[in-house]
NUMARPA-539244 format. One record per residue (C-alpha): residue number from 1; x, y, z. Coordinates in pm, whole numbers. Layout:
<kefis>
> NUM/X/Y/Z .
...
</kefis>
This chain:
<kefis>
> 1/4731/712/2832 .
> 2/4935/1009/2696 .
> 3/5260/814/2764 .
> 4/5190/568/2485 .
> 5/5394/607/2169 .
> 6/5741/566/2025 .
> 7/6049/614/2251 .
> 8/6396/671/2100 .
> 9/6734/620/2274 .
> 10/7032/788/2094 .
> 11/7398/719/2203 .
> 12/7678/928/2044 .
> 13/8065/945/2063 .
> 14/8354/1031/1837 .
> 15/8300/705/1650 .
> 16/7934/776/1565 .
> 17/7581/724/1702 .
> 18/7360/425/1791 .
> 19/6977/453/1791 .
> 20/6745/218/1984 .
> 21/6362/239/1989 .
> 22/6084/114/2221 .
> 23/5737/130/2051 .
> 24/5414/76/2249 .
> 25/5069/24/2091 .
> 26/4808/211/2293 .
> 27/4521/-13/2426 .
> 28/4161/97/2353 .
> 29/3888/165/2611 .
> 30/3642/-125/2613 .
> 31/3278/-160/2724 .
> 32/3144/-513/2773 .
> 33/2846/-682/2926 .
> 34/2878/-873/3249 .
> 35/2974/-1236/3183 .
> 36/3149/-1173/2850 .
> 37/3518/-1230/2772 .
> 38/3743/-937/2681 .
> 39/4100/-873/2561 .
> 40/4282/-544/2634 .
> 41/4528/-499/2349 .
> 42/4883/-380/2433 .
> 43/5173/-457/2200 .
> 44/5534/-337/2244 .
> 45/5839/-355/2016 .
> 46/6202/-244/2046 .
> 47/6562/-348/2107 .
> 48/6625/-520/2327 .
> 49/6279/-687/2307 .
> 50/6068/-528/2582 .
> 51/5859/-716/2833 .
> 52/5496/-619/2911 .
> 53/5345/-592/3257 .
> 54/4988/-508/3352 .
> 55/4892/-304/3660 .
> 56/4561/-209/3815 .
> 57/4537/56/4088 .
> 58/4922/62/4088 .
> 59/4944/-309/4172 .
> 60/5077/-573/3933 .
> 61/4816/-822/3809 .
> 62/4892/-1187/3866 .
> 63/4776/-1466/3639 .
> 64/4471/-1661/3757 .
> 65/4199/-1885/3617 .
> 66/4018/-1580/3477 .
> 67/4318/-1358/3395 .
> 68/4637/-1405/3193 .
> 69/4877/-1217/2967 .
> 70/4888/-1335/2606 .
> 71/5207/-1385/2403 .
> 72/5157/-1054/2222 .
> 73/5129/-873/2557 .
> 74/4749/-833/2558 .
> 75/4550/-892/2880 .
> 76/4278/-1160/2863 .
> 77/3981/-1155/3108 .
> 78/3717/-1430/3113 .
> 79/3355/-1388/3235 .
> 80/3392/-1022/3324 .
> 81/3226/-916/3649 .
> 82/3116/-575/3771 .
> 83/3422/-564/4003 .
> 84/3657/-589/3703 .
> 85/3570/-238/3586 .
> 86/3836/30/3617 .
> 87/4167/164/3479 .
> 88/4430/-83/3353 .
> 89/4796/13/3287 .
> 90/5020/-154/3033 .
> 91/5398/-105/3098 .
> 92/5661/-207/2843 .
> 93/6026/-190/2954 .
> 94/6378/-306/2857 .
> 95/6735/-211/2951 .
> 96/6695/125/2784 .
> 97/6380/228/2973 .
> 98/5998/181/2981 .
> 99/5672/309/2831 .
> 100/5324/317/2990 .
> 101/4970/324/2840 .
> 102/4629/317/3009 .
> 103/4284/178/2912 .
> 104/3946/197/3086 .
> 105/3729/-115/3115 .
> 106/3356/-52/3156 .
> 107/3132/-343/3260 .
> 108/2773/-286/3169 .
> 109/2554/-441/3432 .
> 110/2285/-670/3289 .
> 111/1949/-724/3462 .
> 112/1924/-1060/3625 .
> 113/1546/-1055/3625 .
> 114/1272/-837/3763 .
> 115/1042/-789/4058 .
> 116/753/-560/4136 .
> 117/383/-529/4210 .
> 118/51/-515/4026 .
> 119/-287/-378/4132 .
> 120/-605/-312/3939 .
> 121/-961/-401/3842 .
> 122/-1053/-662/3578 .
> 123/-1415/-721/3479 .
> 124/-1524/-516/3778 .
> 125/-1328/-731/4027 .
> 126/-1069/-546/4228 .
> 127/-773/-745/4350 .
> 128/-507/-659/4606 .
> 129/-133/-627/4554 .
> 130/-2/-905/4332 .
> 131/372/-978/4344 .
> 132/580/-1007/4028 .
> 133/900/-1214/4008 .
> 134/1096/-1268/3686 .
> 135/1409/-1462/3604 .
> 136/1611/-1460/3283 .
> 137/1827/-1737/3142 .
> 138/2054/-1708/2840 .
> 139/2204/-2016/2679 .
> 140/2565/-1958/2581 .
> 141/2559/-2181/2272 .
> 142/2230/-2082/2110 .
> 143/2210/-1731/2254 .
> 144/1839/-1786/2327 .
> 145/1709/-1572/2611 .
> 146/1428/-1735/2809 .
> 147/1217/-1524/3043 .
> 148/1007/-1678/3320 .
> 149/762/-1462/3514 .
> 150/534/-1545/3803 .
> 151/262/-1315/3938 .
> 152/137/-1441/4275 .
> 153/-161/-1344/4492 .
> 154/-390/-1328/4187 .
> 155/-751/-1421/4279 .
> 156/-888/-1735/4116 .
> 157/-1180/-1529/3978 .
> 158/-937/-1320/3771 .
> 159/-633/-1541/3708 .
> 160/-780/-1763/3431 .
> 161/-881/-1452/3237 .
> 162/-528/-1311/3249 .
> 163/-360/-1608/3085 .
> 164/-389/-1435/2748 .
> 165/-235/-1109/2877 .
> 166/131/-1169/2796 .
> 167/136/-792/2751 .
> 168/134/-768/3130 .
> 169/509/-836/3131 .
> 170/585/-639/2812 .
> 171/831/-406/2992 .
> 172/1011/-712/3127 .
> 173/1055/-899/2799 .
> 174/1158/-576/2620 .
> 175/1412/-478/2888 .
> 176/1562/-829/2906 .
> 177/1542/-924/2536 .
> 178/1849/-1071/2368 .
> 179/2020/-807/2156 .
> 180/2125/-883/1801 .
> 181/2368/-664/1609 .
> 182/2340/-298/1704 .
> 183/2000/-340/1868 .
> 184/1948/-202/2220 .
> 185/1696/-364/2451 .
> 186/1487/-169/2697 .
> 187/1752/-169/2968 .
> 188/2040/-76/2740 .
> 189/1840/208/2583 .
> 190/1681/358/2894 .
> 191/1902/239/3178 .
> 192/1599/62/3321 .
> 193/1398/378/3393 .
> 194/1092/436/3173 .
> 195/711/453/3174 .
> 196/490/248/2943 .
> 197/119/301/2869 .
> 198/-44/-4/2711 .
> 199/-382/-34/2540 .
> 200/-530/-374/2460 .
> 201/-836/-438/2241 .
> 202/-981/-785/2182 .
> 203/-1131/-893/1853 .
> 204/-1474/-887/2019 .
> 205/-1434/-524/2130 .
> 206/-1335/-554/2498 .
> 207/-1064/-309/2605 .
> 208/-805/-294/2878 .
> 209/-536/-39/2976 .
> 210/-213/-74/3173 .
> 211/33/174/3323 .
> 212/378/22/3385 .
> 213/662/214/3552 .
> 214/1020/78/3555 .
> 215/1246/227/3827 .
> 216/1589/89/3738 .
> 217/1778/-203/3894 .
> 218/1801/-294/4260 .
> 219/2136/-401/4416 .
> 220/2072/-756/4302 .
> 221/2035/-656/3937 .
> 222/1657/-696/3929 .
> 223/1445/-453/3728 .
> 224/1189/-284/3952 .
> 225/844/-263/3794 .
> 226/504/-142/3921 .
> 227/182/-196/3723 .
> 228/-180/-79/3732 .
> 229/-437/-275/3524 .
> 230/-795/-174/3447 .
> 231/-1043/-303/3192 .
> 232/-1246/-591/3052 .
> 233/-1137/-937/2937 .
> 234/-1387/-1164/2754 .
> 235/-1544/-1389/3016 .
> 236/-1547/-1691/2786 .
> 237/-1166/-1705/2807 .
> 238/-1186/-1818/3171 .
> 239/-1274/-2181/3086 .
> 240/-1122/-2193/2738 .
> 241/-816/-2386/2631 .
> 242/-572/-2106/2534 .
> 243/-253/-2121/2330 .
> 244/-72/-1792/2266 .
> 245/102/-1784/1926 .
> 246/443/-1634/1842 .
> 247/424/-1261/1771 .
> 248/633/-958/1676 .
> 249/642/-605/1809 .
> 250/766/-302/1620 .
> 251/942/-31/1828 .
> 252/927/299/1638 .
> 253/1122/610/1747 .
> 254/864/891/1728 .
> 255/1069/1158/1905 .
> 256/1345/1217/2159 .
> 257/1291/972/2444 .
> 258/961/853/2292 .
> 259/873/516/2135 .
> 260/554/369/1994 .
> 261/501/-6/1987 .
> 262/229/-186/1792 .
> 263/150/-555/1758 .
> 264/-124/-806/1691 .
> 265/-108/-1108/1919 .
> 266/-291/-1417/1793 .
> 267/-402/-1704/2013 .
> 268/-610/-2018/1986 .
> 269/-927/-2031/2192 .
> 270/-1048/-2391/2207 .
> 271/-852/-2450/1882 .
> 272/-1024/-2155/1710 .
> 273/-802/-1862/1604 .
> 274/-866/-1512/1740 .
> 275/-650/-1213/1830 .
> 276/-598/-898/2034 .
> 277/-424/-571/1940 .
> 278/-164/-401/2160 .
> 279/-36/-45/2147 .
> 280/241/73/2383 .
> 281/367/430/2434 .
> 282/709/443/2604 .
> 283/878/752/2747 .
> 284/1234/766/2885 .
> 285/1515/1015/2958 .
> 286/1595/1215/2643 .
> 287/1965/1221/2739 .
> 288/1985/845/2678 .
> 289/1956/908/2303 .
> 290/1756/725/2034 .
> 291/1758/367/1911 .
> 292/2038/280/1665 .
> 293/1770/258/1395 .
> 294/1430/425/1373 .
> 295/1268/82/1391 .
> 296/1357/-222/1601 .
> 297/1167/-551/1593 .
> 298/1114/-779/1889 .
> 299/1026/-1142/1824 .
> 300/857/-1346/2096 .
> 301/841/-1725/2058 .
> 302/786/-2047/2253 .
> 303/514/-1877/2460 .
> 304/333/-2057/2739 .
> 305/91/-1927/3001 .
> 306/-90/-2097/3289 .
> 307/-273/-2018/3610 .
> 308/-227/-2225/3926 .
> 309/-547/-2183/4131 .
> 310/-400/-2346/4441 .
> 311/-97/-2118/4446 .
> 312/-299/-1827/4302 .
> 313/-9/-1773/4064 .
> 314/-10/-1661/3699 .
> 315/294/-1789/3508 .
> 316/440/-1685/3172 .
> 317/739/-1818/2980 .
> 318/873/-1697/2646 .
> 319/1190/-1636/2446 .
> 320/1263/-1291/2304 .
> 321/1514/-1143/2060 .
> 322/1553/-781/1950 .
> 323/1694/-678/1614 .
> 324/1757/-340/1451 .
> 325/1633/-338/1094 .
> 326/1954/-237/918 .
> 327/1809/-281/570 .
> 328/1489/-94/649 .
> 329/1509/262/523 .
> 330/1269/521/659 .
> 331/955/451/855 .
> 332/721/150/849 .
> 333/374/146/699 .
> 334/140/389/872 .
> 335/428/628/957 .
> 336/633/887/768 .
> 337/946/1088/836 .
> 338/903/1424/1007 .
> 339/1006/1743/831 .
> 340/1360/1720/973 .
> 341/1392/1355/870 .
> 342/1497/1253/1223 .
> 343/1196/1064/1360 .
> 344/883/882/1243 .
> 345/545/1048/1282 .
> 346/200/898/1237 .
> 347/31/923/898 .
> 348/-336/1016/943 .
> 349/-517/793/694 .
> 350/-856/933/796 .
> 351/-789/1289/674 .
> 352/-625/1454/378 .
> 353/-781/1222/119 .
> 354/-1060/974/49 .
> 355/-1166/793/363 .
> 356/-1069/425/363 .
> 357/-1388/348/558 .
> 358/-1746/340/433 .
> 359/-1871/514/749 .
> 360/-1652/629/1042 .
> 361/-1269/630/1037 .
> 362/-1058/646/1355 .
> 363/-686/716/1331 .
> 364/-440/563/1577 .
> 365/-59/567/1553 .
> 366/55/345/1269 .
> 367/-290/240/1149 .
> 368/-659/325/1137 .
> 369/-981/150/1226 .
> 370/-1334/171/1089 .
> 371/-1660/166/1280 .
> 372/-2024/139/1185 .
> 373/-2346/300/1311 .
> 374/-2593/109/1523 .
> 375/-2749/-180/1335 .
> 376/-2443/-236/1117 .
> 377/-2120/-437/1158 .
> 378/-1788/-438/980 .
> 379/-1752/-671/686 .
> 380/-1454/-904/649 .
> 381/-1245/-631/489 .
> 382/-1276/-429/816 .
> 383/-1362/-122/609 .
> 384/-1717/-153/484 .
> 385/-2031/-185/693 .
> 386/-2297/-449/642 .
> 387/-2643/-468/789 .
> 388/-2685/-676/1105 .
> 389/-2978/-917/1089 .
> 390/-3104/-880/1443 .
> 391/-3384/-1125/1369 .
> 392/-3126/-1404/1327 .
> 393/-3011/-1365/1688 .
> 394/-3106/-1626/1946 .
> 395/-3259/-1357/2169 .
> 396/-3635/-1309/2153 .
> 397/-3659/-947/2041 .
> 398/-4035/-947/1984 .
> 399/-4330/-1034/2204 .
> 400/-4538/-1347/2170 .
> 401/-4766/-1323/1870 .
> 402/-4522/-1100/1686 .
> 403/-4259/-1172/1426 .
> 404/-3927/-999/1369 .
> 405/-3866/-825/1037 .
> 406/-3510/-714/963 .
> 407/-3464/-362/829 .
> 408/-3156/-181/703 .
> 409/-2975/-90/1025 .
> 410/-3264/-195/1249 .
> 411/-3558/-432/1287 .
> 412/-3933/-417/1348 .
> 413/-4182/-633/1533 .
> 414/-4502/-699/1333 .
> 415/-4813/-906/1407 .
> 416/-4749/-1271/1328 .
> 417/-5023/-1324/1068 .
> 418/-5117/-1674/961 .
> 419/-5019/-1785/611 .
> 420/-5239/-1615/356 .
> 421/-5285/-1307/572 .
> 422/-5074/-995/610 .
> 423/-5054/-697/836 .
> 424/-5312/-426/779 .
> 425/-5355/-87/939 .
> 426/-5592/-236/1194 .
> 427/-5431/-577/1227 .
> 428/-5402/-885/1007 .
> 429/-5566/-853/665 .
> 430/-5685/-1089/394 .
> 431/-5450/-1155/99 .
> 432/-5591/-1235/-248 .
> 433/-5293/-1409/-406 .
> 434/-5481/-1461/-733 .
> 435/-5559/-1091/-772 .
> 436/-5207/-981/-674 .
> 437/-5052/-1254/-892 .
> 438/-4846/-1387/-603 .
> 439/-4991/-1737/-644 .
> 440/-4795/-2047/-740 .
> 441/-5027/-2155/-1021 .
> 442/-4911/-2225/-1375 .
> 443/-5033/-1985/-1642 .
> 444/-5276/-2244/-1783 .
> 445/-5413/-2330/-1437 .
> 446/-5709/-2162/-1274 .
> 447/-5629/-1979/-947 .
> 448/-5909/-1989/-691 .
> 449/-5856/-1771/-386 .
> 450/-5941/-1916/-44 .
> 451/-5925/-1763/306 .
> 452/-5561/-1767/403 .
> 453/-5442/-1920/77 .
> 454/-5536/-2021/-275 .
> 455/-5606/-2331/-485 .
> 456/-5475/-2422/-831 .
> 457/-5714/-2618/-1053 .
> 458/-5746/-2706/-1422 .
> 459/-6023/-2638/-1676 .
> 460/-6262/-2916/-1780 .
> 461/-6090/-3162/-2007 .
> 462/-5753/-3122/-1830 .
> 463/-5600/-3291/-1530 .
> 464/-5369/-3130/-1274 .
> 465/-5012/-3226/-1191 .
> 466/-4993/-3002/-887 .
> 467/-4941/-2631/-812 .
> 468/-4711/-2453/-1055 .
> 469/-4721/-2738/-1310 .
> 470/-4904/-2721/-1646 .
> 471/-5240/-2887/-1688 .
> 472/-5237/-3201/-1903 .
> 473/-5507/-3284/-2159 .
> 474/-5740/-3577/-2080 .
> 475/-5775/-3818/-2374 .
> 476/-6146/-3891/-2350 .
> 477/-6122/-4129/-2648 .
> 478/-5941/-4381/-2427 .
> 479/-6205/-4384/-2157 .
> 480/-6423/-4685/-2089 .
> 481/-6706/-4710/-2172 .
> 482/-6644/-4561/-2516 .
> 483/-6717/-4195/-2549 .
> 484/-6840/-4205/-2913 .
> 485/-7056/-4463/-3089 .
> 486/-6853/-4462/-3410 .
> 487/-6524/-4270/-3409 .
> 488/-6363/-4042/-3146 .
> 489/-6106/-3767/-3212 .
> 490/-5924/-3625/-2910 .
> 491/-5881/-3251/-2889 .
> 492/-5699/-3023/-2642 .
> 493/-5940/-2992/-2353 .
> 494/-6214/-3196/-2522 .
> 495/-6304/-3445/-2795 .
> 496/-6519/-3483/-3107 .
> 497/-6737/-3768/-3219 .
> 498/-6732/-3841/-3592 .
> 499/-6985/-4028/-3809 .
> 500/-6935/-4218/-4133 .
> 501/-7045/-4061/-4462 .
> 502/-7421/-4047/-4492 .
> 503/-7475/-4020/-4117 .
> 504/-7489/-3737/-3873 .
> 505/-7461/-3689/-3498 .
> 506/-7763/-3682/-3280 .
> 507/-7814/-3419/-3015 .
> 508/-7630/-3629/-2756 .
> 509/-7310/-3561/-2956 .
> 510/-7216/-3927/-2941 .
> 511/-7458/-4132/-3152 .
> 512/-7483/-4133/-3530 .
> 513/-7803/-4155/-3736 .
> 514/-7862/-4180/-4114 .
> 515/-7881/-3846/-4287 .
> 516/-8231/-3743/-4398 .
> 517/-8212/-3464/-4656 .
> 518/-8567/-3360/-4582 .
> 519/-8482/-3296/-4223 .
> 520/-8441/-2929/-4158 .
> 521/-8245/-2955/-3842 .
> 522/-7946/-3153/-3973 .
> 523/-7725/-3103/-4275 .
> 524/-7374/-3190/-4392 .
> 525/-7149/-2902/-4482 .
> 526/-6847/-2925/-4708 .
> 527/-6656/-2603/-4665 .
> 528/-6364/-2496/-4876 .
> 529/-6157/-2205/-4755 .
> 530/-6131/-2065/-4406 .
> 531/-6355/-2186/-4131 .
> 532/-6491/-1986/-3846 .
> 533/-6192/-1888/-3630 .
> 534/-6243/-2137/-3355 .
> 535/-6273/-2428/-3598 .
> 536/-5953/-2361/-3789 .
> 537/-5731/-2670/-3784 .
> 538/-5389/-2614/-3636 .
> 539/-5223/-2807/-3925 .
> 540/-5314/-2721/-4287 .
> 541/-5473/-3001/-4488 .
> 542/-5286/-3059/-4809 .
> 543/-5600/-3076/-5025 .
> 544/-5691/-2723/-4929 .
> 545/-6050/-2812/-4829 .
> 546/-6190/-2856/-4481 .
> 547/-6476/-3084/-4386 .
> 548/-6684/-3068/-4072 .
> 549/-7011/-3211/-3959 .
> 550/-7223/-2968/-3772 .
> 551/-7566/-2991/-3618 .
> 552/-7794/-2699/-3690 .
> 553/-8046/-2677/-3414 .
> 554/-8365/-2479/-3443 .
> 555/-8397/-2180/-3215 .
> 556/-8092/-1988/-3089 .
> 557/-7809/-2038/-3334 .
> 558/-7549/-2239/-3149 .
> 559/-7274/-2464/-3272 .
> 560/-7213/-2799/-3115 .
> 561/-6906/-3010/-3162 .
> 562/-6942/-3290/-2913 .
> 563/-6880/-3143/-2572 .
> 564/-6795/-2779/-2495 .
> 565/-6455/-2730/-2657 .
> 566/-6248/-2432/-2768 .
> 567/-5907/-2441/-2937 .
> 568/-5591/-2320/-2761 .
> 569/-5593/-1946/-2711 .
> 570/-5971/-1936/-2663 .
> 571/-6203/-1991/-2368 .
> 572/-6577/-2064/-2364 .
> 573/-6790/-1785/-2227 .
> 574/-7171/-1772/-2245 .
> 575/-7173/-2072/-2477 .
> 576/-6929/-1924/-2728 .
> 577/-6552/-1939/-2775 .
> 578/-6383/-1606/-2706 .
> 579/-6020/-1507/-2720 .
> 580/-5810/-1570/-2408 .
> 581/-5607/-1264/-2309 .
> 582/-5278/-1435/-2221 .
> 583/-5121/-1100/-2131 .
> 584/-5320/-1100/-1808 .
> 585/-5108/-1395/-1697 .
> 586/-4796/-1271/-1516 .
> 587/-4435/-1323/-1627 .
> 588/-4510/-1426/-1982 .
> 589/-4289/-1150/-2124 .
> 590/-3981/-977/-1987 .
> 591/-4094/-631/-2098 .
> 592/-4444/-595/-2248 .
> 593/-4713/-828/-2379 .
> 594/-4957/-767/-2669 .
> 595/-5258/-992/-2699 .
> 596/-5346/-1137/-3041 .
> 597/-5637/-1351/-3159 .
> 598/-5575/-1691/-3006 .
> 599/-5224/-1603/-2894 .
> 600/-4998/-1320/-2772 .
> 601/-4677/-1141/-2866 .
> 602/-4390/-1018/-2644 .
> 603/-4257/-670/-2711 .
> 604/-3924/-506/-2627 .
> 605/-3843/-137/-2571 .
> 606/-3658/65/-2830 .
> 607/-3295/-37/-2853 .
> 608/-3367/-403/-2764 .
> 609/-3444/-708/-2977 .
> 610/-3655/-1012/-2890 .
> 611/-3453/-1327/-2832 .
> 612/-3549/-1657/-3004 .
> 613/-3725/-1762/-2684 .
> 614/-3990/-1508/-2773 .
> 615/-3998/-1374/-2418 .
> 616/-3668/-1205/-2323 .
> 617/-3509/-890/-2460 .
> 618/-3147/-828/-2558 .
> 619/-2974/-493/-2589 .
> 620/-2874/-389/-2942 .
> 621/-2515/-267/-2964 .
> 622/-2574/29/-3193 .
> 623/-2206/130/-3174 .
> 624/-2102/-192/-3350 .
> 625/-2406/-295/-3554 .
> 626/-2486/55/-3685 .
> 627/-2116/159/-3709 .
> 628/-2184/479/-3519 .
> 629/-1916/741/-3586 .
> 630/-1884/1006/-3315 .
> 631/-1704/1338/-3336 .
> 632/-1327/1356/-3273 .
> 633/-1259/1347/-2899 .
> 634/-1568/1132/-2837 .
> 635/-1639/764/-2780 .
> 636/-1949/569/-2873 .
> 637/-2097/444/-2547 .
> 638/-2343/158/-2599 .
> 639/-2588/200/-2314 .
> 640/-2865/-49/-2249 .
> 641/-3139/40/-2497 .
> 642/-2952/323/-2668 .
> 643/-2611/479/-2721 .
> 644/-2435/807/-2652 .
> 645/-2138/988/-2798 .
> 646/-1956/1085/-2479 .
> 647/-1677/1341/-2460 .
> 648/-1331/1200/-2378 .
> 649/-1113/1510/-2373 .
> 650/-737/1490/-2321 .
> 651/-570/1758/-2104 .
> 652/-351/2016/-2273 .
> 653/-25/1838/-2186 .
> 654/-150/1501/-2319 .
> 655/-173/1347/-2664 .
> 656/-451/1117/-2780 .
> 657/-358/751/-2818 .
> 658/-453/513/-3097 .
> 659/-710/336/-2876 .
> 660/-1037/526/-2819 .
> 661/-1051/712/-2490 .
> 662/-676/691/-2416 .
> 663/-451/990/-2346 .
> 664/-73/992/-2287 .
> 665/127/1267/-2115 .
> 666/381/1446/-2333 .
> 667/694/1394/-2124 .
> 668/892/1660/-2309 .
> 669/649/1924/-2189 .
> 670/562/1802/-1843 .
> 671/826/1556/-1723 .
> 672/881/1708/-1381 .
> 673/518/1763/-1290 .
> 674/477/1413/-1157 .
> 675/123/1385/-1294 .
> 676/-41/1067/-1424 .
> 677/130/919/-1727 .
> 678/-194/795/-1883 .
> 679/-561/892/-1876 .
> 680/-817/636/-1990 .
> 681/-1195/642/-2022 .
> 682/-1380/319/-1942 .
> 683/-1749/250/-2012 .
> 684/-1981/37/-1797 .
> 685/-2355/-12/-1875 .
> 686/-2571/-144/-1589 .
> 687/-2938/-245/-1556 .
> 688/-3181/-77/-1321 .
> 689/-3242/-240/-983 .
> 690/-2891/-359/-886 .
> 691/-2904/-407/-509 .
> 692/-2700/-206/-259 .
> 693/-2345/-311/-158 .
> 694/-2308/-516/-476 .
> 695/-1979/-530/-669 .
> 696/-2035/-417/-1029 .
> 697/-1673/-409/-1149 .
> 698/-1335/-541/-1036 .
> 699/-1021/-333/-1093 .
> 700/-668/-476/-1111 .
> 701/-339/-299/-1184 .
> 702/-97/-449/-1436 .
> 703/235/-334/-1574 .
> 704/291/-278/-1945 .
> 705/430/-632/-1961 .
> 706/107/-772/-1821 .
> 707/251/-848/-1476 .
> 708/25/-773/-1173 .
> 709/138/-444/-1015 .
> 710/72/-531/-651 .
> 711/241/-216/-520 .
> 712/-22/1/-685 .
> 713/-275/183/-466 .
> 714/-622/256/-604 .
> 715/-817/559/-483 .
> 716/-1109/778/-595 .
> 717/-1037/1136/-698 .
> 718/-1296/1397/-599 .
> 719/-1550/1149/-457 .
> 720/-1913/1257/-488 .
> 721/-2112/1171/-173 .
> 722/-2431/1175/-383 .
> 723/-2304/912/-625 .
> 724/-2442/560/-581 .
> 725/-2099/417/-665 .
> 726/-1780/391/-456 .
> 727/-1448/205/-458 .
> 728/-1327/-36/-194 .
> 729/-982/-191/-163 .
> 730/-961/-569/-195 .
> 731/-585/-614/-165 .
> 732/-271/-450/-297 .
> 733/-327/-349/-659 .
> 734/-691/-466/-661 .
> 735/-1020/-291/-594 .
> 736/-1392/-322/-656 .
> 737/-1651/-66/-765 .
> 738/-1968/-128/-565 .
> 739/-2313/21/-519 .
> 740/-2355/229/-205 .
> 741/-2733/203/-246 .
> 742/-2977/26/-478 .
> 743/-2990/157/-835 .
> 744/-3345/294/-859 .
> 745/-3291/580/-1105 .
> 746/-3156/580/-1460 .
> 747/-2870/814/-1541 .
> 748/-2504/860/-1636 .
> 749/-2249/863/-1353 .
> 750/-1877/935/-1343 .
> 751/-1614/778/-1114 .
> 752/-1247/886/-1142 .
> 753/-995/632/-1009 .
> 754/-623/695/-961 .
> 755/-378/404/-975 .
> 756/-59/520/-800 .
> 757/257/307/-819 .
> 758/602/396/-676 .
> 759/729/531/-1011 .
> 760/419/624/-1209 .
> 761/47/674/-1186 .
> 762/-256/650/-1414 .
> 763/-608/792/-1400 .
> 764/-919/605/-1515 .
> 765/-1248/785/-1577 .
> 766/-1523/527/-1536 .
> 767/-1851/628/-1706 .
> 768/-2142/424/-1572 .
> 769/-2481/430/-1748 .
> 770/-2781/296/-1555 .
> 771/-3062/175/-1783 .
> 772/-3428/263/-1720 .
> 773/-3500/-111/-1747 .
> 774/-3389/-395/-1518 .
> 775/-3233/-587/-1809 .
</kefis>
């Protein structure tokens, strides 16, 4: 190839000189894949016009169906074969001489498929040597590469389970994948010699491992592959209708001759979606060099899998394409550049900061996983643990005669007491619902305890509507026969018979008789002013005087007004009306109850006011209503039932903003420190008794323009393991403050949250006050 260049012929005599030139353009060495077309460039110029001739191994090349010389002198080869590789010579010559240039054609041999063996144990069943055969077909027009694999001699007890394991042929579809752009498939990168360790985990927890060793190509261009499989596959997949979905794999260069591959493969099981996770570790000869980019993505589509029980053959078909991510700078999520900036290394999310898991965190390359202690299971966010209700399982956990009671993280078997009874130290015990106020009676009903239950009844003069419903007054004046001889007045819980002027009631309380002034046992009383308490009318009479007819009986002084009757708020005891203590009835008041004569009054603790309902309490916002002014550098925190002036200091390099509790960093003093640009104090009052694992506040990141900042990460600074509050991630830029345990103690708590975006960060100090009252 050193002969290429510009040749000059100079002829001189006494008349002068003539210069002629032959110029030859040097052809370039070319590397192509088998089956591709190639042109070896060779262009010559000069006077006279030179002719170009091509030689190989010293012999001239003759034109054929696959080979011809183009008009510009280049050599055109169609559908290059392995035998076309070698040195090609381009000779340009004319009457003045010749010039020669050489080029080397390299034909990269492409795998035509694969073959190999597989042994192993699946679900405890060992199978013999299964034979793998793979073919590859590439359509010239679309460029789609279709891979078909068949694994024969697979027992019928194992084959149906393996239909979901497309990962079995992962080395095949990586080595034979169609290359796009600068991407290198497994064969181009490694030369067909590599070892792959695969780990598979199903959504239900079953795990399986594979060791796959590729040993290059055989003389027929088939990739040689040996596999060992061991693990568990969910048994329910054997009879299920399975459809494997398209998936992607990410090939990350983690070091010289070392790749990590991660993917999630989804599939439909009887039309229900589920998934499995795959991790591959690939090692190959360091001398082969790295991938063209740190990350390459393989896309698998049009996937089908089936098992033929008669042929004992497992069959897979899919199309694959490999692409180098040219626009992707750096490492993917879960990885970071090493100190030299050459390769990607795993980022350990479980250490070096707040744990993303509520309980146990397990780091794996490119991601992390959370686990829970016994009796708990992961929630839908795959980070927090929730209690497992073992008692809801179909399995009979307790013996006959026992009942299952779910506990936090466990369960307990207790004696199955009949309704109205409960467990005692020595067995089932008697429950007095009326005494413990666990009955279903209305407050104006009478609760009567019975063995194993209770009964709700109404006082005399009232009729029942059923348990938990108020008693209704009986209008005795409408009864037949007539209750009174002259006139009847209905009262709540009773009635009164009235007589015309000049007559008085007899002792039967129903019949009237003429008034005899000489009689000492009967008189008519006209009373002006207040009556005895239990005879006060509920509505004032406009005249200001009250009239009543009473019967004065000799002997013990007793009042009679028809039948035994007492006004609302009183009950009859020992023949007299006495005040009813309504405060003994449960749930009349939210906070406290004070009994009054004939009624009651609900009370609220200090810092609360009674609502118009007369029962519930509402917190008083002293900060607003009393215009509380705190010291500079403080905020008025309206807690439930009180208020506090809390300190909101700004660091030395910050200035206080116009809004209370806001601090801004002075950029002129601390621009390069990279600290948070803002510091804000937020206040959150909560009642006592909030249950565990309950969201009490939602956090969302927004830009100054009010646009959701979805690239913001929320995290807790200096988490306190004793605090009942923690932060969990909902999605990018969103989080929730939740209770790690039930709020059973009043107090002031502090939670510091950092919101970190690519170009700035903010810190929020959340002050949480728990009230001593559950409202």
